[in-house]
C-alpha positions in Angstrom: 0.0 0.0 0.0 2.8 2.4 0.9 4.5 1.8 -2.5 1.2 2.7 -4.3 1.0 5.9 -2.3 4.6 6.8 -3.2 3.9 6.2 -6.9 0.7 8.2 -6.8 2.0 11.4 -5.1 3.7 13.0 -8.2 0.8 12.4 -10.6 -1.7 13.7 -7.9 0.4 16.8 -7.5 0.1 17.4 -11.3 -3.6 16.6 -11.2 -4.5 19.0 -8.4 -2.0 21.8 -8.9 -1.3 21.9 -12.7 -4.2 20.4 -14.6 -6.8 22.9 -13.4 -5.3 25.9 -15.1 -4.9 23.8 -18.3 -8.6 22.9 -18.1 -9.9 26.5 -17.5 -7.4 28.8 -19.2 -9.8 29.5 -22.0 -12.6 30.4 -19.7 -10.7 33.0 -17.5 -9.5 36.5 -18.2 -5.8 37.4 -17.5 -6.5 38.6 -13.9 -8.3 35.4 -13.1 -5.6 33.3 -14.7 -3.0 35.1 -12.6 -5.0 34.5 -9.4 -5.5 30.8 -10.2 -1.8 30.4 -11.0 -0.9 31.9 -7.6 -3.4 29.7 -5.7 -2.2 26.5 -7.4 1.5 27.3 -6.7 0.8 28.2 -3.0 -1.4 25.1 -2.7 1.4 22.9 -4.0 3.8 24.5 -1.5 1.5 23.8 1.4 0.9 20.2 0.2 4.7 19.7 0.0 5.1 21.1 3.6 2.5 18.7 4.9 4.0 15.7 3.1 7.5 16.4 4.4 6.1 16.1 7.9 4.0 13.0 7.2 6.3 11.1 4.8 9.9 12.5 5.2 12.5 11.1 2.9 15.5 12.0 5.0 14.3 11.7 8.6 17.6 13.0 9.9 16.8 16.4 8.5 15.2 18.8 11.0 13.0 21.3 9.3 12.2 23.7 12.1 15.5 25.3 13.0 16.9 28.8 12.7 17.7 27.8 9.1 14.0 27.6 8.4 13.5 31.2 9.3 16.5 32.1 7.2 15.2 30.1 4.2 11.7 31.7 4.6 13.2 35.1 3.8 14.3 33.8 0.4 11.0 32.0 -0.3 8.6 34.7 0.9 10.5 37.9 0.5 13.4 37.7 -1.9 11.8 35.5 -4.5 8.6 37.5 -4.8 10.6 40.8 -5.0 12.8 39.3 -7.8 9.7 38.1 -9.6 8.2 41.6 -9.3 11.4 43.2 -10.7 11.5 40.8 -13.6 7.8 41.6 -14.3 8.5 45.3 -14.3 11.4 44.9 -16.7 9.3 42.8 -19.0 6.5 45.3 -18.9 8.9 48.1 -19.7 10.4 46.3 -22.6 7.0 45.4 -24.1 5.8 49.0 -23.6 9.0 50.3 -25.2 8.2 48.1 -28.2 11.6 46.5 -28.2 11.9 44.3 -31.3 11.1 40.7 -30.7 11.0 37.4 -32.6 7.3 37.2 -32.2 6.8 36.9 -35.9 8.5 33.5 -35.7 6.2 32.2 -33.0 3.3 29.9 -33.9 0.6 32.0 -32.2 -2.1 30.0 -34.1 -1.2 26.8 -32.2 -3.2 25.6 -29.3 -2.0 27.4 -26.1 -1.1 24.0 -24.5 1.1 23.1 -27.4 2.7 26.6 -27.3 3.4 26.2 -23.5 5.3 23.0 -23.9 7.2 24.4 -26.9 8.3 27.5 -25.1 9.1 25.3 -22.1 11.6 23.3 -24.1 13.3 26.6 -25.3 13.3 28.1 -21.8 14.8 24.9 -20.4 17.7 25.3 -22.8 18.3 28.8 -21.5 18.2 27.6 -17.9 20.3 24.6 -18.6 23.0 26.7 -20.2 23.2 29.1 -17.3 23.0 26.3 -14.7 25.7 24.4 -16.4 28.0 27.5 -16.4 27.1 28.0 -12.8 29.0 24.8 -12.0 31.7 25.1 -14.7 32.5 28.8 -14.6 34.5 29.9 -11.5 32.9 33.4 -11.8 29.3 32.2 -11.7 30.0 29.4 -9.2 31.0 32.1 -6.7 27.3 33.1 -6.4 25.7 29.7 -7.3 27.5 27.8 -4.6 25.3 29.6 -2.1 22.5 27.3 -3.1 24.6 24.2 -2.7 25.6 24.9 0.9 23.2 22.1 2.1 23.1 18.5 0.9 19.5 18.0 1.9 16.8 19.7 -0.2 13.4 20.6 1.2 10.5 22.8 0.0 11.7 25.9 1.8 15.3 26.0 0.5 14.2 25.8 -3.2 14.6 29.6 -3.4 17.7 30.0 -1.2 19.9 31.6 -3.7 22.3 34.5 -3.9 20.2 37.5 -5.1 22.2 37.9 -8.3 22.1 34.2 -9.0 18.3 33.9 -8.8 17.8 37.1 -10.7 20.0 35.9 -13.6 18.6 32.4 -13.7 15.0 33.5 -13.5 15.4 36.3 -16.0 17.1 34.0 -18.5 14.6 31.3 -17.9 11.6 33.6 -18.5 13.2 35.6 -21.4 11.9 33.3 -24.2 8.4 34.4 -23.2 9.4 38.0 -24.0 11.6 37.2 -27.0 8.8 35.3 -28.8 6.0 37.6 -27.5 3.8 34.7 -26.2 0.3 35.4 -25.0 -0.7 36.0 -21.4 -2.5 32.6 -21.5 0.7 30.8 -22.4 2.7 32.8 -19.8 0.5 31.7 -16.9 0.3 28.1 -18.1 4.1 28.1 -18.3 4.5 29.8 -14.9 2.1 27.4 -13.1 3.7 24.3 -14.6 7.3 25.5 -13.9 6.3 26.8 -10.4 4.6 23.6 -9.2 7.2 21.2 -10.7 9.9 23.6 -9.4 8.7 23.0 -5.9 8.5 19.2 -6.5 12.2 18.9 -7.4 13.1 20.4 -4.0 11.1 18.3 -1.6 12.1 16.0 1.3 9.2 13.6 1.2 9.3 10.1 0.0 7.8 9.3 -3.4 8.7 7.5 -6.6 8.2 8.9 -10.1 9.1 5.8 -12.1 9.0 6.7 -15.8 8.0 10.3 -15.1 11.6 11.2 -14.3 12.6 10.2 -17.8 11.0 13.5 -18.9 10.6 15.7 -15.8 13.5 16.7 -13.5 12.1 15.3 -10.3 13.5 15.4 -6.8 14.9 11.9 -7.3 17.3 13.4 -9.9 17.8 16.8 -8.2 18.8 15.3 -4.9 21.8 13.8 -6.7 22.6 17.3 -8.1 23.0 18.4 -4.5 25.6 15.7 -3.7 29.2 16.8 -4.2 30.0 13.6 -6.1 27.3 14.1 -8.7 26.7 17.9 -8.8 27.8 18.1 -12.5 24.6 16.3 -13.5 20.9 17.0 -13.8 20.9 20.7 -14.7 17.4 21.0 -15.9 14.6 22.9 -14.1 11.3 21.3 -15.1 12.5 18.9 -17.8 15.5 16.7 -18.1 15.4 16.7 -21.9 18.6 18.7 -22.3 20.4 16.5 -19.7 19.6 13.6 -22.1 20.8 15.6 -25.1 24.1 16.7 -23.4 24.5 13.4 -21.5 24.5 15.0 -18.1 21.5 13.1 -16.7 22.3 11.0 -13.7 19.9 8.6 -12.0 20.6 6.3 -9.0 18.6 4.9 -6.1 18.0 7.8 -3.7 18.4 5.5 -0.7 22.1 5.5 -1.4 22.0 9.2 -0.4 20.8 8.2 3.1 23.8 5.9 3.6 26.1 8.9 3.4 26.9 10.6 6.7 26.1 14.1 5.7 26.5 16.9 8.2 22.9 18.0 8.9 23.8 20.6 11.4 22.7 24.0 10.2 25.5 26.3 9.4 
């Protein structure tokens, strides 16, 4: 029974926190889409929090420490502020009518097809920056801030140096501006990447089986946070570019639990 529950968690997350906006996007205006997107992302965050208490993957990790308060600043203050700054920059560039490649974009396609197409492009932008974050000494100076802890959990998914999270988020979202995608596609994209972004950084036990052949799940991302395999699994939502560039790494996560990591908060 426990195994069935573990296999069901990821699909149920997608069903409850991603599928609704894909079902109702054509019935809602832009403001309603924005509100629904926010509700779904916050809901997924709350669900992750509850599951980490009920079904912890690494039971040695203590969530409620001084570090939790520290991480909460990044999750609830820095990340929203960075998102607001990027939104202001995007609005300004659109208002200034900066030339884009919108004429190349298949605006006539179904918004769902457009969302997954722009996602693949955005993932390449993110993959490139993330790869350089580990290979370039200059970028690693700011990116290593995110790698200070071996255990990932929902509330340290946004614990980044301010410059690092700005650059990675701006580059990741820039294809939406470059190709002038519609607000509908933008909120479908943001919801999908927001919910799955939380799911790659969770400390609850679940199994994604074949799903992690396409999505970059926590089973893959936990290995990215281990020093011996940190040069793998650079994707954000998808692992498609890890397949292409042969950086995808998969191994039984229980092997991580056998390593005597220092769980004391720094």
